[in-house]
C-alpha atoms as one frame of an Amber mdcrd trajectory, in Angstrom:
protein
   0.031  -0.035  -0.154   1.111   3.558  -0.975   0.701   5.538   2.110   1.261
   8.720   0.381  -1.586   8.006  -1.979  -4.028   6.962   0.731  -3.095  10.440
   2.914  -4.019  12.278  -0.091  -7.424  10.602  -0.427  -7.837  11.027   3.287
  -6.956  14.764   3.085  -9.331  15.107   0.131 -12.383  13.294   1.853 -11.526
  15.658   5.051 -11.468  18.716   3.133 -14.559  17.765   1.273 -16.245  16.825
   4.523 -15.461  20.260   6.332 -16.666  22.154   3.256 -19.988  20.302   3.545
 -20.035  20.775   7.455 -19.749  24.369   7.701 -21.408  25.019   4.415 -23.185
  28.627   5.256 -26.519  27.955   3.599 -27.978  30.538   5.989 -25.959  33.356
   4.452 -27.712  35.674   1.813 -24.624  36.056  -0.032 -23.800  32.360  -0.114
 -27.310  31.739  -1.422 -26.921  34.246  -4.230 -23.483  32.810  -5.251 -25.260
  29.410  -5.636 -28.038  30.854  -7.591 -25.415  32.856  -9.777 -23.660  29.344
 -10.439 -26.735  27.677 -11.549 -27.765  30.665 -13.752 -24.550  30.874 -15.494
 -24.373  27.322 -15.983 -27.688  27.237 -17.541 -27.217  30.162 -19.456 -23.831
  28.825 -20.698 -25.622  25.635 -21.748 -28.404  27.399 -23.745 -26.461  30.295
 -25.357 -22.973  28.875 -25.912 -22.410  25.259 -26.103 -24.959  24.383 -28.997
 -24.119  27.450 -31.065 -20.606  28.286 -30.313 -18.606  25.130 -29.039 -20.431
  22.523 -31.536 -19.525  24.364 -34.628 -16.017  25.038 -33.165 -15.252  21.501
 -32.493 -16.036  20.521 -36.081 -13.758  23.202 -37.529 -11.070  22.019 -35.165
 -11.816  18.671 -36.710 -11.163  20.039 -40.204  -7.714  21.403 -39.246  -6.962
  18.069 -37.814  -8.022  16.138 -40.677  -8.431  17.718 -43.704  -5.612  20.512
 -43.425  -2.405  18.872 -44.000   0.437  18.840 -41.406   2.649  20.179 -44.058
   0.261  23.332 -44.319   0.313  23.817 -40.748   4.130  23.372 -40.497   4.582
  25.633 -43.658   2.426  28.551 -41.897   2.638  28.058 -38.194   5.462  25.466
 -37.622   8.850  26.069 -35.579  10.584  26.748 -38.838   7.884  28.629 -40.577
   8.613  32.282 -41.795   8.234  34.115 -38.589   6.979  37.280 -40.187   4.232
  35.427 -42.063   3.334  33.120 -38.965   2.695  36.143 -36.241   0.890  38.115
 -38.906  -1.748  35.386 -39.829  -1.860  34.458 -36.146  -2.441  37.815 -34.710
  -4.924  39.055 -37.056  -7.034  35.675 -36.930  -9.646  36.989 -34.693 -11.086
  39.360 -37.302 -12.074  36.314 -39.267 -13.170  33.881 -36.425 -15.323  36.089
 -33.989 -14.892  33.692 -31.146 -14.718  33.976 -27.393 -12.102  32.634 -25.088
 -13.573  29.010 -24.840 -14.605  28.745 -28.468 -10.944  29.292 -29.685  -9.755
  26.333 -27.477 -10.565  23.399 -29.868  -8.994  25.209 -32.576  -5.804  26.074
 -30.801  -5.467  22.382 -29.607  -5.825  21.256 -33.224  -3.021  23.341 -34.622
  -0.976  22.730 -31.691  -1.326  19.020 -32.080  -0.684  19.431 -35.888   2.723
  20.935 -35.356   2.362  24.743 -34.824   5.140  26.358 -33.068   4.492  27.418
 -29.499   4.769  31.267 -30.232   2.412  31.367 -33.334  -0.168  28.984 -31.576
  -0.183  31.447 -28.189  -0.535  34.297 -30.621  -3.512  32.662 -32.491  -4.890
  31.692 -29.159  -4.933  35.378 -27.732  -5.916  37.004 -30.903  -8.766  34.796
 -31.762 -11.226  36.312 -29.156  -9.247  39.527 -28.571  -9.685  40.881 -31.942
 -13.136  39.803 -32.696 -14.254  42.403 -35.117 -17.767  42.568 -33.876 -16.668
  43.180 -30.528 -14.119  45.870 -31.452 -17.127  47.672 -33.487 -19.364  47.553
 -30.575 -16.666  48.687 -28.215 -16.027  51.775 -30.442 -19.746  52.426 -30.847
 -20.743  52.244 -26.987 -17.668  53.068 -25.271 -16.049  55.451 -27.736 -13.690
  55.278 -30.890 -10.731  56.114 -28.669 -10.953  53.087 -26.510 -12.002  51.011
 -29.341  -8.808  52.183 -31.444  -6.806  51.283 -28.229  -8.145  47.701 -27.954
  -7.285  46.923 -31.660  -3.748  48.131 -31.316  -3.293  46.723 -27.829  -4.551
  43.284 -29.153  -2.777  42.938 -32.126   0.568  43.895 -30.335  -0.311  41.818
 -27.532  -0.907  38.690 -29.703   2.722  39.130 -31.491   4.669  40.193 -28.358
   3.231  37.439 -25.910   3.755  34.624 -28.702   7.235  35.875 -29.260   8.077
  35.827 -25.520   6.724  32.354 -25.272   8.787  31.331 -28.063  11.933  33.112
 -26.358  11.100  31.721 -22.789  10.657  28.108 -24.003  13.233  28.216 -27.056
  14.905  24.831 -25.961  11.703  23.150 -26.347  11.001  24.940 -29.571  14.409
  24.064 -30.807  13.841  20.195 -30.489  10.651  20.676 -32.219  12.243  22.496
 -35.182  14.773  19.668 -35.541  11.999  17.118 -35.586  10.193  18.716 -38.099
  13.183  18.992 -40.437  12.716  15.210 -41.174   9.125  15.311 -41.746   8.303
  14.861 -45.352   4.690  16.573 -46.019   2.689  14.001 -48.008   1.007  15.599
 -51.161  -2.443  17.213 -50.564  -5.295  15.047 -51.021  -7.446  17.919 -52.751
  -7.118  21.343 -54.239  -6.657  23.950 -51.793  -9.893  25.799 -52.662 -11.963
  22.747 -51.867 -10.336  22.635 -48.242 -10.637  26.277 -47.930 -14.387  26.202
 -49.229 -15.087  23.538 -46.450 -13.176  25.460 -43.669 -14.459  28.902 -44.121
 -18.052  27.886 -44.775 -18.204  26.325 -41.071 -16.316  29.455 -40.086 -19.201
  31.554 -41.233 -21.659  29.662 -39.843 -20.287  29.837 -36.478 -19.911  33.545
 -37.173 -23.398  34.478 -38.277 -25.114  32.006 -36.123 -23.816  33.951 -33.103
 -24.272  37.605 -34.493 -25.169  39.445 -31.621 -28.062  41.948 -31.310 -27.790
  45.452 -31.990 -27.804  48.129 -29.230 -31.177  49.980 -28.050 -32.321  52.460
 -30.641 -30.440  51.089 -33.450 -33.078  49.415 -35.598 -31.281  50.288 -38.620
 -27.954  49.672 -40.381 -25.774  46.806 -41.862 -25.432  45.455 -38.057 -29.131
  45.337 -37.476 -29.612  43.947 -40.994 -27.569  40.975 -40.523 -28.800  40.503
 -37.154 -32.471  40.582 -38.359 -31.639  37.963 -41.023 -28.878  36.037 -39.401
 -30.699  32.509 -39.524 -31.530  32.969 -43.370 -27.770  33.777 -44.030 -26.751
  30.823 -41.727 -29.247  28.831 -43.765 -27.571  29.939 -47.056 -24.220  28.838
 -45.689 -25.570  25.661 -44.223 -26.574  25.070 -48.045 -23.106  25.888 -49.261
 -21.745  23.200 -46.586 -24.372  20.843 -47.980 -22.701  21.297 -51.584 -19.179
  20.911 -50.071 -20.112  17.673 -48.412 -21.081  16.370 -51.888 -18.420  18.160
 -53.987 -15.531  18.241 -51.583 -16.010  15.389 -49.269 -17.915  13.040 -51.821
 -20.778  11.981 -49.602 -23.737  10.330 -51.378 -26.129  13.087 -52.562 -29.219
  11.626 -50.952 -27.685  11.278 -47.601 -26.978  15.144 -47.611 -30.432  15.795
 -49.106 -32.227  13.928 -46.434 -30.230  15.840 -43.857 -31.211  19.162 -45.457
 -35.026  17.889 -45.523 -34.954  16.982 -41.675 -33.321  20.578 -40.882 -35.921
  22.392 -43.088 -38.733  20.265 -41.678 -37.435  21.013 -37.957 -37.338  24.723
 -38.530 -41.003  24.490 -39.850 -42.148  22.417 -36.687 -40.156  24.183 -34.148
 -39.826  27.601 -32.999 -36.463  29.200 -32.843 -33.238  27.968 -34.017 -32.004
  25.698 -31.423 -33.756  22.271 -32.534 -32.856  22.760 -36.325 -29.392  23.682
 -35.306 -29.112  20.348 -32.901 -30.560  18.234 -35.717 -28.214  19.721 -38.351
 -25.181  18.847 -36.138 -26.647  15.446 -35.543 -27.152  14.890 -39.154 -23.818
  16.100 -40.042 -22.222  13.815 -37.708 -24.265  10.803 -38.795 -23.506  11.069
 -42.692 -19.979  11.704 -42.158 -19.782   8.515 -39.501 -21.497   6.406 -42.232
 -19.089   7.587 -44.991 -15.502   6.558 -45.846 -12.447   6.770 -43.124 -11.279
  10.416 -43.779 -14.967  11.772 -42.947 -15.278   9.411 -40.224 -12.088  10.489
 -39.002 -13.359  14.143 -38.880 -16.219  13.562 -36.769 -14.240  11.169 -34.471
 -11.497  14.127 -33.967 -14.089  16.445 -33.290 -15.371  14.189 -30.619 -12.159
  14.063 -29.134 -11.648  17.639 -28.752 -14.954  17.626 -27.064 -14.353  14.981
 -24.570 -11.005  17.005 -23.794 -12.355  20.281 -23.309 -16.067  20.126 -22.351
 -15.797  18.748 -19.026 -12.997  21.437 -17.883 -14.827  24.115 -19.318 -17.949
  22.809 -17.062 -15.928  22.833 -14.003 -14.425  26.214 -14.800 -17.749  27.681
 -15.501 -19.186  26.324 -12.097 -16.093  28.115 -10.150 -16.165  31.339 -11.957
 -19.746  31.663 -11.442 -19.338  30.859  -7.554 -16.776  33.241  -7.139 -17.482
  36.009  -9.764 -21.372  35.765 -10.118 -23.530  35.603 -13.350 -23.930  38.892
 -15.620 -25.703  38.762 -18.975 -28.648  40.484 -20.381 -30.613  41.798 -17.347
 -29.344  39.087 -14.983 -27.157  40.623 -12.323 -26.228  37.890  -9.657 -23.457
  38.547  -7.379 -20.736  35.822  -6.682 -19.284  35.170  -3.222 -16.909  37.902
  -3.877 -19.113  41.199  -3.258 -19.412  43.118  -6.528 -18.723  46.619  -4.620
 -15.096  45.395  -3.743 -14.571  45.035  -7.451 -15.966  48.300  -8.213 -14.191
  50.007  -5.522 -10.912  48.778  -6.393 -10.968  49.781 -10.412 -11.281  53.726
  -9.914  -8.627  56.013 -11.023  -5.599  55.019 -12.931  -3.163  53.479 -10.382
  -1.125  50.503 -10.652  -3.250  48.738  -7.933  -6.377  49.676 -10.001  -4.939
  48.348 -13.442  -3.538  45.221 -12.002  -6.583  44.326 -10.185  -8.704  45.022
 -13.321  -6.242  42.784 -15.491  -6.872  39.990 -12.764 -10.361  39.949 -12.355
 -10.571  40.067 -16.173  -8.416  37.272 -16.786 -10.241  34.895 -14.439 -13.798
  36.089 -15.216 -15.858  34.326 -18.133 -17.077  36.883 -20.919 -19.240  35.378
 -23.835 -18.741  36.883 -26.931 -19.922  41.006 -26.793 -20.916  40.642 -23.160
 -17.697  42.629 -21.893 -18.898  45.702 -23.644 -22.193  46.345 -21.522 -20.569
  44.767 -18.454 -17.781  47.504 -18.864 -19.953  50.149 -19.807 -21.764  49.618
 -16.207 -18.464  49.655 -14.483 -17.449  52.867 -15.949 -20.723  54.334 -15.192
 -19.964  53.325 -11.469 -16.433  55.060 -11.553 -14.218  52.598 -13.467 -11.134
  54.547 -14.701 -10.095  54.557 -18.347  -7.044  52.707 -18.076  -8.560  50.026
 -15.869 -11.147  49.744 -18.649  -8.774  48.909 -21.417  -6.686  46.402 -19.172
 -10.136  44.471 -18.428 -10.857  44.597 -22.265  -7.174  43.210 -23.092  -7.115
  40.629 -20.540 -10.670  39.601 -20.045 -12.179  38.325 -23.343  -9.007  36.267
 -24.354  -8.832  34.643 -20.956 -11.175  32.811 -18.170 -10.795  30.200 -15.416
 -12.366  27.589 -17.708 -10.273  28.683 -20.373  -7.022  28.110 -18.274  -8.037
  24.709 -17.280  -8.062  23.733 -20.862  -4.931  25.479 -22.027  -3.206  23.722
 -19.058  -4.360  20.313 -20.393  -2.831  21.113 -23.665   0.375  22.737 -23.021
   1.031  22.199 -19.443   1.066  24.248 -16.075   4.334  25.956 -16.661   3.601
  27.391 -20.106   0.036  28.239 -19.025   1.471  30.323 -16.019   3.812  31.995
 -18.103   1.069  32.987 -20.691  -1.571  34.170 -18.191   1.172  36.201 -15.970
   2.153  37.846 -19.804  -1.467  38.769 -20.591  -2.001  40.367 -17.133   1.479
  42.205 -16.987   1.091  43.343 -20.341  -2.655  44.493 -19.903  -1.551  46.298
 -16.821   0.955  48.288 -18.465  -1.282  49.145 -21.243  -4.039  50.316 -18.946
  -1.567  52.664 -17.136  -0.206  54.078 -20.440  -3.828  54.643 -21.838  -5.100
  55.804 -18.596  -2.515  58.798 -18.422  -3.240  59.738 -22.072  -6.834  59.707
 -21.613  -6.906  61.821 -18.530  -3.928  63.843 -19.559
């Protein structure tokens, strides 16, 4: 018997027992924190998993199966042209429009395919940080100055953090580069345009399915038009995907036609988009699993990413909800950490206020676009310009759920360095911007 293992088990049993024994159920704050946890979990499940994560898993599967390792190594590998690699990675968010959790399967996929640590981390940061929809909303609601500062800061962050990660772990990157020298890339199985069509069709479905509602009083303009017609646009790209399944993946046309019919029928039978979207995902999985080996590998790879990521995200959402509360739409439920503590610590433009805003932003979960109305409320409550930018640069790209998954992909040490770099750089950026904005 290994007594160290047994003592560790006993310690955990005792720890959980003490938590249960002294659980302060009668405390109003504890009750609200529990309610916030359950509310955040429900909201996350309803609003984020089906429309965001499921398409992201299939996009990650495309990278893992259909995009050759040679292509990944060419643009993101340890021996790739650094200017090209960081240029592509640092602006990827303008195309993807994803949040800190949705980017994870894509990051995991390119990392497994051999991408260098620096470009992969630049991609990981930039995906949520340079979300074009969030940038536009930031400029419209919070002012063009902070919108421009967010764009500049996010692009610079992605490049600098990627370069520093590559520098700090250059020994490992050197070994990876030497290993990649011996890799002979096999010939591409299909023309580039076919793979690109399949990949970007899925990306556009992800983007338009999650297009955010416009602000109050803006019932006109291109943003409102897209939002009002987003399901027609998403449906159009769904038909493009059906064409790609037949033309690119060589799936029998009658299987695809039956799937399209099932989705159309469900959209007539059930109000809303969730049921048709679920049926579309299920049909896609069914027809690919019943197809030839490469198509089966696509869905199996997507499932592998889901198995790895979803449990860790669930744990992270529960912890984040309990500690920091649930804030979305009209819901304002506080966590165990009082809101006024946070509000009182982000006023002015001190080192403390910027560091605190960066730290809280890094651990708090923000779904796509939600950081803007949350920040608007904090600014109205006295938050300084510098801490506001610090939170914008640290918050959307990181969260506690996100960190748990990153840890499982690149390890604790690299995750800690990455998180630390984001917090430090966000703090410094906040100080600089705050001094300019109030100068």
